[in-house]
C-alpha positions in Angstrom: 18.8 3.0 216.5 18.4 3.4 212.9 20.0 0.6 212.4 20.1 -1.4 214.9 17.9 -5.0 214.7 17.4 -5.6 218.5 15.9 -3.8 221.5 18.6 -1.9 223.7 18.8 -0.4 226.8 20.8 2.9 226.7 22.8 3.7 230.1 24.0 7.4 230.1 27.0 7.8 232.6 28.4 11.2 233.9 32.2 12.3 234.4 32.5 10.4 237.5 31.6 7.3 236.8 27.3 7.7 238.3 24.6 7.0 236.3 22.5 9.8 235.4 19.8 8.0 233.0 18.5 4.7 231.5 16.7 4.8 229.1 15.1 0.9 228.5 13.9 -1.1 225.5 14.6 1.4 223.2 13.1 0.1 219.4 14.6 -1.0 217.0 14.9 0.8 213.8 13.4 3.7 215.4 14.9 6.9 214.3 13.3 8.7 217.5 16.0 10.8 219.3 16.9 9.0 223.0 18.2 11.7 225.0 19.2 12.0 229.0 17.5 13.4 231.8 21.2 14.8 233.4 24.3 15.4 231.9 26.1 12.9 230.5 29.5 12.1 229.4 29.6 8.4 228.4 26.7 6.2 227.0 27.0 2.5 227.5 24.2 0.3 225.0 23.8 -3.1 226.4 21.1 -5.6 225.3 17.4 -4.8 226.7 16.2 -6.0 230.1 19.5 -5.9 231.3 19.7 -3.3 233.2 16.8 -4.7 235.5 18.6 -8.0 235.6 21.3 -5.8 237.0 19.0 -3.8 239.0 20.2 -0.8 237.8 19.0 2.9 238.4 20.0 6.4 238.3 22.9 7.5 240.8 24.6 4.3 240.9 28.0 4.1 240.4 29.7 1.9 237.4 33.0 0.9 236.2 34.9 0.3 233.6 38.4 0.5 231.9 39.5 2.6 228.3 41.2 1.2 225.8 
């Protein structure tokens, strides 16, 4: 989050498109390491509190299109 100036929720997703971990409200401009609680293939960063709005939690499935 070194150069990010607003808080984010960081969603870690495994190869089967399941959410394995969420780091909520990551602090802007903070260089601390934020790791997943499980093996992840993808990371999705969204505005802070959006995972609460979506009621997203570990174990949920997520879908997306690869470009």
